[in-house]
KOLKEFI-830530 format. One record per residue (C-alpha): residue in one letter; chain; x, y negated, z. Coordinates in nm, 3 decimals. Layout:
BEGIN
["a","A",[X,Y,Z]];
...
END
This chain:
BEGIN
["x","A",[-2.024,-0.463,-0.664]];
["x","A",[-2.158,-0.609,-0.342]];
["x","A",[-1.993,-0.430,-0.052]];
["x","A",[-2.259,-0.483,0.210]];
["x","A",[-2.367,-0.148,0.356]];
["x","A",[-2.154,0.068,0.126]];
["x","A",[-1.972,0.394,0.198]];
["x","A",[-1.594,0.354,0.195]];
["x","A",[-1.276,0.554,0.251]];
["x","A",[-0.956,0.379,0.356]];
["x","A",[-0.628,0.569,0.382]];
["x","A",[-0.345,0.439,0.595]];
["x","A",[-0.617,0.310,0.824]];
["x","A",[-0.445,0.330,1.163]];
["x","A",[-0.268,-0.004,1.131]];
["x","A",[-0.163,-0.285,0.901]];
["x","A",[-0.348,-0.341,0.575]];
["x","A",[-0.559,-0.027,0.615]];
["x","A",[-0.687,-0.125,0.958]];
["x","A",[-0.756,-0.478,0.833]];
["x","A",[-0.953,-0.343,0.536]];
["x","A",[-1.147,-0.113,0.768]];
["x","A",[-1.229,-0.404,0.997]];
["x","A",[-1.348,-0.624,0.711]];
["x","A",[-1.565,-0.342,0.574]];
["x","A",[-1.722,-0.260,0.911]];
["x","A",[-1.809,-0.626,0.946]];
["x","A",[-1.991,-0.590,0.615]];
["x","A",[-2.203,-0.308,0.762]];
["x","A",[-2.013,-0.038,0.574]];
["x","A",[-1.972,0.323,0.683]];
["x","A",[-1.596,0.372,0.673]];
["x","A",[-1.396,0.694,0.675]];
["x","A",[-1.071,0.576,0.828]];
["x","A",[-0.788,0.812,0.739]];
["x","A",[-0.428,0.833,0.855]];
["x","A",[-0.161,1.087,0.944]];
["x","A",[-0.133,0.924,1.288]];
["x","A",[-0.389,1.118,1.494]];
["x","A",[-0.396,0.892,1.798]];
["x","A",[-0.360,0.570,1.601]];
["x","A",[-0.646,0.636,1.362]];
["x","A",[-0.874,0.751,1.645]];
["x","A",[-0.809,0.434,1.841]];
["x","A",[-0.853,0.216,1.533]];
["x","A",[-1.185,0.379,1.444]];
["x","A",[-1.313,0.339,1.799]];
["x","A",[-1.218,-0.028,1.799]];
["x","A",[-1.379,-0.090,1.460]];
["x","A",[-1.702,0.084,1.553]];
["x","A",[-1.716,-0.137,1.860]];
["x","A",[-1.716,-0.457,1.655]];
["x","A",[-1.996,-0.338,1.421]];
["x","A",[-2.236,-0.367,1.257]];
["x","A",[-2.092,-0.086,1.045]];
["x","A",[-1.916,0.221,1.176]];
["x","A",[-1.576,0.386,1.130]];
["x","A",[-1.514,0.761,1.150]];
["x","A",[-1.154,0.878,1.196]];
["x","A",[-0.997,1.163,1.004]];
["x","A",[-0.638,1.287,1.013]];
["x","A",[-0.498,1.321,0.662]];
["x","A",[-0.155,1.351,0.505]];
["x","A",[-0.211,1.194,0.163]];
["x","A",[0.078,1.396,0.022]];
["x","A",[-0.145,1.704,0.069]];
["x","A",[-0.390,1.723,-0.221]];
["x","A",[-0.617,1.976,-0.047]];
["x","A",[-0.641,1.760,0.266]];
["x","A",[-0.735,1.454,0.059]];
["x","A",[-1.000,1.652,-0.130]];
["x","A",[-1.143,1.776,0.203]];
["x","A",[-1.157,1.418,0.332]];
["x","A",[-1.362,1.310,0.031]];
["x","A",[-1.593,1.612,0.065]];
["x","A",[-1.656,1.538,0.433]];
["x","A",[-1.745,1.179,0.352]];
["x","A",[-1.988,1.288,0.082]];
["x","A",[-2.148,1.544,0.312]];
["x","A",[-2.195,1.280,0.581]];
["x","A",[-2.318,0.995,0.361]];
["x","A",[-2.432,1.140,0.029]];
["x","A",[-2.161,0.973,-0.180]];
["x","A",[-1.865,0.735,-0.187]];
["x","A",[-1.885,0.379,-0.317]];
["x","A",[-1.531,0.260,-0.244]];
["x","A",[-1.197,0.441,-0.214]];
["x","A",[-0.897,0.241,-0.093]];
["x","A",[-0.579,0.441,-0.161]];
["x","A",[-0.371,0.239,0.080]];
["x","A",[-0.143,0.475,0.276]];
["x","A",[0.223,0.392,0.253]];
["x","A",[0.566,0.415,0.413]];
["x","A",[0.854,0.173,0.432]];
["x","A",[1.141,0.267,0.203]];
["x","A",[1.430,0.046,0.104]];
["x","A",[1.800,0.068,0.024]];
["x","A",[2.029,0.026,-0.272]];
["x","A",[2.022,0.296,-0.539]];
["x","A",[2.373,0.427,-0.472]];
["x","A",[2.274,0.494,-0.108]];
["x","A",[1.958,0.691,-0.175]];
["x","A",[1.945,1.069,-0.159]];
["x","A",[1.690,1.272,-0.353]];
["x","A",[1.498,1.305,-0.027]];
["x","A",[1.448,0.929,-0.008]];
["x","A",[1.300,0.928,-0.358]];
["x","A",[1.077,1.229,-0.286]];
["x","A",[0.946,1.072,0.034]];
["x","A",[0.837,0.747,-0.128]];
["x","A",[0.694,0.918,-0.438]];
["x","A",[0.503,1.177,-0.232]];
["x","A",[0.325,0.906,-0.034]];
["x","A",[0.300,0.604,-0.262]];
["x","A",[0.243,0.781,-0.592]];
["x","A",[0.102,1.125,-0.518]];
["x","A",[-0.105,0.982,-0.234]];
["x","A",[-0.283,0.770,-0.497]];
["x","A",[-0.301,1.055,-0.748]];
["x","A",[-0.458,1.286,-0.491]];
["x","A",[-0.717,1.024,-0.397]];
["x","A",[-0.806,0.959,-0.759]];
["x","A",[-0.824,1.331,-0.839]];
["x","A",[-1.063,1.389,-0.549]];
["x","A",[-1.290,1.086,-0.583]];
["x","A",[-1.296,0.991,-0.950]];
["x","A",[-1.493,1.294,-1.080]];
["x","A",[-1.744,1.238,-0.801]];
["x","A",[-1.782,0.871,-0.893]];
["x","A",[-1.831,0.966,-1.258]];
["x","A",[-2.111,1.202,-1.153]];
["x","A",[-2.266,0.925,-0.942]];
["x","A",[-2.230,0.676,-1.224]];
["x","A",[-2.078,0.422,-0.986]];
["x","A",[-1.784,0.356,-0.756]];
["x","A",[-1.473,0.146,-0.716]];
["x","A",[-1.117,0.274,-0.664]];
["x","A",[-0.867,0.031,-0.512]];
["x","A",[-0.501,0.132,-0.521]];
["x","A",[-0.250,-0.057,-0.308]];
["x","A",[0.068,-0.126,-0.502]];
["x","A",[0.292,-0.427,-0.440]];
["x","A",[0.435,-0.735,-0.607]];
["x","A",[0.737,-0.504,-0.636]];
["x","A",[0.526,-0.314,-0.891]];
["x","A",[0.505,-0.625,-1.110]];
["x","A",[0.830,-0.814,-1.051]];
["x","A",[1.186,-0.673,-1.015]];
["x","A",[1.279,-0.612,-0.652]];
["x","A",[1.656,-0.563,-0.596]];
["x","A",[1.745,-0.338,-0.304]];
["x","A",[1.404,-0.176,-0.329]];
["x","A",[1.423,0.047,-0.635]];
["x","A",[1.256,0.363,-0.501]];
["x","A",[0.960,0.167,-0.362]];
["x","A",[0.936,-0.047,-0.676]];
["x","A",[0.945,0.257,-0.904]];
["x","A",[0.649,0.414,-0.725]];
["x","A",[0.457,0.086,-0.722]];
["x","A",[0.515,0.019,-1.095]];
["x","A",[0.372,0.365,-1.156]];
["x","A",[0.067,0.289,-0.939]];
["x","A",[0.005,-0.030,-1.137]];
["x","A",[0.024,0.161,-1.465]];
["x","A",[-0.200,0.441,-1.340]];
["x","A",[-0.457,0.192,-1.214]];
["x","A",[-0.475,-0.016,-1.532]];
["x","A",[-0.496,0.292,-1.754]];
["x","A",[-0.769,0.444,-1.538]];
["x","A",[-0.958,0.114,-1.532]];
["x","A",[-0.971,0.111,-1.913]];
["x","A",[-1.071,0.477,-1.924]];
["x","A",[-1.348,0.433,-1.666]];
["x","A",[-1.481,0.094,-1.775]];
["x","A",[-1.773,0.222,-1.982]];
["x","A",[-1.862,0.495,-1.734]];
["x","A",[-1.970,0.291,-1.432]];
["x","A",[-1.648,0.324,-1.231]];
["x","A",[-1.428,0.026,-1.154]];
["x","A",[-1.058,0.027,-1.066]];
["x","A",[-0.842,-0.244,-0.911]];
["x","A",[-0.479,-0.253,-0.804]];
["x","A",[-0.359,-0.467,-0.513]];
["x","A",[-0.014,-0.627,-0.543]];
["x","A",[0.072,-0.811,-0.220]];
["x","A",[0.407,-0.934,-0.091]];
["x","A",[0.540,-1.010,0.254]];
["x","A",[0.249,-0.876,0.460]];
["x","A",[0.308,-0.864,0.836]];
["x","A",[0.249,-0.496,0.913]];
["x","A",[0.421,-0.218,1.113]];
["x","A",[0.572,-0.083,0.789]];
["x","A",[0.881,-0.291,0.870]];
["x","A",[0.928,-0.088,1.188]];
["x","A",[0.919,0.248,1.008]];
["x","A",[1.209,0.234,0.764]];
["x","A",[1.387,0.529,0.925]];
["x","A",[1.262,0.873,0.818]];
["x","A",[1.322,1.203,0.992]];
["x","A",[1.595,1.407,0.830]];
["x","A",[1.716,1.119,0.611]];
["x","A",[2.008,0.883,0.681]];
["x","A",[1.941,0.512,0.712]];
["x","A",[2.089,0.338,0.405]];
["x","A",[2.396,0.126,0.489]];
["x","A",[2.231,-0.185,0.345]];
["x","A",[1.955,-0.163,0.611]];
["x","A",[2.177,-0.125,0.916]];
["x","A",[2.257,-0.493,0.968]];
["x","A",[1.927,-0.632,0.845]];
["x","A",[1.619,-0.745,1.031]];
["x","A",[1.366,-0.639,0.763]];
["x","A",[1.104,-0.894,0.862]];
["x","A",[1.354,-1.179,0.857]];
["x","A",[1.500,-1.057,0.528]];
["x","A",[1.161,-1.047,0.356]];
["x","A",[1.068,-1.388,0.498]];
["x","A",[1.388,-1.536,0.357]];
["x","A",[1.325,-1.378,0.018]];
["x","A",[0.951,-1.445,-0.025]];
["x","A",[0.842,-1.685,0.251]];
["x","A",[0.653,-1.649,0.581]];
["x","A",[0.481,-1.317,0.639]];
["x","A",[0.110,-1.309,0.555]];
["x","A",[-0.150,-1.173,0.802]];
["x","A",[-0.307,-0.843,0.689]];
["x","A",[-0.650,-0.975,0.792]];
["x","A",[-0.625,-1.250,0.533]];
["x","A",[-0.506,-1.005,0.271]];
["x","A",[-0.805,-0.778,0.344]];
["x","A",[-1.043,-1.064,0.269]];
["x","A",[-0.849,-1.142,-0.050]];
["x","A",[-0.879,-0.778,-0.154]];
["x","A",[-1.251,-0.747,-0.087]];
["x","A",[-1.324,-1.071,-0.272]];
["x","A",[-1.126,-0.931,-0.563]];
["x","A",[-1.323,-0.606,-0.548]];
["x","A",[-1.655,-0.787,-0.554]];
["x","A",[-1.533,-0.991,-0.851]];
["x","A",[-1.406,-0.671,-1.020]];
["x","A",[-1.054,-0.807,-1.070]];
["x","A",[-0.811,-0.568,-1.235]];
["x","A",[-0.502,-0.691,-1.048]];
["x","A",[-0.536,-0.855,-0.707]];
["x","A",[-0.218,-1.048,-0.627]];
["x","A",[-0.184,-1.221,-0.289]];
["x","A",[-0.089,-1.449,-0.124]];
["x","A",[-0.066,-1.751,-0.355]];
["x","A",[0.315,-1.746,-0.364]];
["x","A",[0.297,-1.390,-0.498]];
["x","A",[0.079,-1.511,-0.786]];
["x","A",[0.332,-1.784,-0.858]];
["x","A",[0.620,-1.534,-0.860]];
["x","A",[0.425,-1.307,-1.096]];
["x","A",[0.353,-1.593,-1.337]];
["x","A",[0.716,-1.702,-1.335]];
["x","A",[0.828,-1.348,-1.412]];
["x","A",[0.579,-1.314,-1.698]];
["x","A",[0.676,-1.642,-1.864]];
["x","A",[1.041,-1.681,-1.759]];
["x","A",[1.167,-1.329,-1.693]];
["x","A",[1.534,-1.406,-1.751]];
["x","A",[1.539,-1.706,-1.520]];
["x","A",[1.335,-1.528,-1.252]];
["x","A",[1.566,-1.225,-1.262]];
["x","A",[1.880,-1.437,-1.229]];
["x","A",[1.739,-1.634,-0.936]];
["x","A",[1.625,-1.319,-0.756]];
["x","A",[1.956,-1.143,-0.817]];
["x","A",[2.148,-1.444,-0.688]];
["x","A",[1.945,-1.466,-0.368]];
["x","A",[1.982,-1.094,-0.308]];
["x","A",[2.358,-1.107,-0.365]];
["x","A",[2.394,-1.380,-0.102]];
["x","A",[2.202,-1.161,0.143]];
["x","A",[2.420,-0.863,0.055]];
["x","A",[2.742,-1.050,0.126]];
["x","A",[2.613,-1.140,0.472]];
["x","A",[2.524,-0.789,0.585]];
["x","A",[2.830,-0.629,0.423]];
["x","A",[3.054,-0.856,0.630]];
["x","A",[2.895,-0.739,0.956]];
["x","A",[3.048,-0.434,1.130]];
["x","A",[2.852,-0.111,1.165]];
["x","A",[2.804,-0.007,1.527]];
["x","A",[2.887,0.341,1.660]];
["x","A",[2.519,0.439,1.687]];
["x","A",[2.433,0.357,1.327]];
["x","A",[2.327,0.661,1.126]];
["x","A",[2.388,0.538,0.774]];
["x","A",[2.745,0.667,0.751]];
["x","A",[2.636,1.027,0.812]];
["x","A",[2.525,1.135,0.467]];
END
């Protein structure tokens, strides 16, 4: 599907990957519904995007964990433009920590946003796309949804589920005019690294002494600009790729895991264990919140 001039919805559009996707689509003359729970952030992002043209972005405040709100977002887009060609289920939150540190609330938070956020988008837009006889759904997962990610189990669990949902839906929709892709990036330089603390939940001990950006860079390499990822994603959409893995080092890691899973797992576990020994040896300061469970 050529994206020029299409109607698109992008969730998580206030910053990071979502804002980069919105920018790339507006530059392709698309009409973009830019959605986010951040009222001010999404309004500012939409104003900036509309200023660069030639397309236009319209902001909408949406909590993707709310199925009714997501359905209303899709309806508003259809009322304004007569249909939806592209849905990017991209909203996400940062969530990390070792399994023994996680409370049920940590798991619920990541599943509500990363999994149910996608489910709600699919439930709202897919029947409409079937009726149109066209459309493309793009779900943002992660390399953590393809390759084991120690210290990241809650996030990885949700992302593995998103990959499975996307591939199953792609097969189901293939003969009905609707396309589905899943995006599996790693190490993208976005504000998600700054939002690992969640209201009402303790910070896991394993995060207290870590700089998350530096940790990810040591594990997977230099952080990748979201603008470059957005172009990778849209090229993958136009080529109708099932799984869009970026950057190149992520594709290499995926191939190694597929063909040498035992070796890849041992190497990853060893690197993570070295990181763990470093942060466990550092003292926890008096203002740290992880000890209050």
